[in-house]
C-alpha positions in Angstrom: 60.8 -97.2 150.0 60.5 -97.0 146.5 61.9 -94.7 144.1 58.8 -93.3 142.6 56.9 -93.7 145.9 59.1 -92.8 148.6 56.0 -93.1 151.5 55.6 -97.2 150.5 57.5 -99.8 151.8 58.0 -103.2 151.6 59.9 -105.1 154.3 61.9 -108.8 153.9 63.2 -111.4 156.3 66.4 -112.9 155.7 66.0 -116.3 153.5 66.5 -119.4 155.9 67.9 -122.7 154.7 64.3 -124.0 154.7 63.4 -121.1 152.1 66.5 -122.1 149.8 65.2 -125.7 150.0 61.7 -125.0 149.1 63.0 -122.6 146.3 65.2 -125.3 144.8 62.3 -127.8 144.8 60.2 -125.0 143.3 63.0 -124.5 140.2 63.8 -128.1 139.7 59.9 -128.7 139.7 59.4 -125.9 137.0 62.5 -126.6 135.0 60.7 -129.7 133.8 58.3 -127.4 131.7 58.3 -126.9 128.2 60.5 -123.7 129.0 62.2 -122.8 132.3 61.2 -120.4 134.7 61.5 -116.5 133.6 63.3 -114.2 135.7 59.9 -112.8 136.4 58.7 -115.9 137.8 61.8 -116.5 139.9 61.9 -113.0 141.3 57.9 -113.4 142.2 58.8 -116.3 144.2 61.9 -115.1 146.2 60.1 -111.9 146.9 57.0 -113.6 148.1 58.9 -116.4 150.3 60.9 -113.5 152.1 58.3 -110.7 152.4 57.1 -109.7 155.6 54.9 -106.7 155.4 54.0 -103.7 153.1 52.1 -100.4 153.1 51.4 -100.9 149.1 47.7 -99.3 148.4 45.3 -102.1 148.5 47.6 -104.7 150.2 45.3 -106.3 152.6 47.2 -108.7 154.2 46.3 -111.4 156.9 48.4 -111.4 160.0 52.0 -111.8 158.9 51.2 -112.2 155.1 50.9 -115.3 153.4 53.3 -116.0 150.3 50.4 -116.3 148.1 49.0 -112.9 148.9 52.5 -111.5 148.1 52.8 -113.2 144.9 49.4 -111.8 144.0 50.6 -108.3 145.1 53.9 -108.8 142.6 51.3 -109.9 139.7 49.6 -106.6 139.8 52.5 -104.4 140.0 54.7 -103.0 137.1 57.6 -104.5 135.8 60.0 -101.9 136.9 58.8 -101.9 140.5 59.1 -105.7 140.5 62.5 -105.1 139.4 63.1 -102.4 142.1 61.9 -105.1 144.9 64.3 -107.8 143.5 67.1 -105.8 143.4 66.5 -104.6 147.3 65.8 -108.1 148.0 69.4 -109.3 147.0 70.7 -106.6 149.1 68.8 -108.2 152.3 69.9 -111.7 151.0 72.9 -111.8 148.8 72.4 -115.1 147.6 68.8 -114.1 146.3 67.7 -111.3 144.0 69.0 -110.8 140.5 72.4 -112.3 139.4 75.4 -109.9 139.9 78.2 -109.3 138.0 81.4 -111.4 139.1 83.5 -109.3 141.3 86.9 -108.2 139.3 90.0 -109.7 141.2 91.8 -107.4 143.2 95.1 -108.8 141.3 96.3 -106.5 138.6 97.9 -108.2 135.1 101.0 -106.2 136.0 101.5 -108.6 139.1 101.6 -111.7 136.5 104.2 -109.9 134.4 107.6 -112.1 134.1 109.4 -108.8 134.2 
């Protein structure tokens, strides 16, 4: 469910190796542009590639939904809603979604002291 619209849903599938390879090809192709892909472009591509279904108003999807249909839905939504979806994608697919801060080391500085 979405924060502002709890009755709406968006369902993801786990990203596959084929999805990851396709994503890397897309990034490499688009990296050759004058400007590299923006976070919004990467988010839309990752969301669309792993989307299965949604009940967003006006979302008329073919059986199983197609990547281009999900991309069109993403392009029409507010940025905060896209960010919410991208974060949710990262929870389902830990290697995708927004970058996460590195996890702190469980080792404390005190353990390295030479006392």
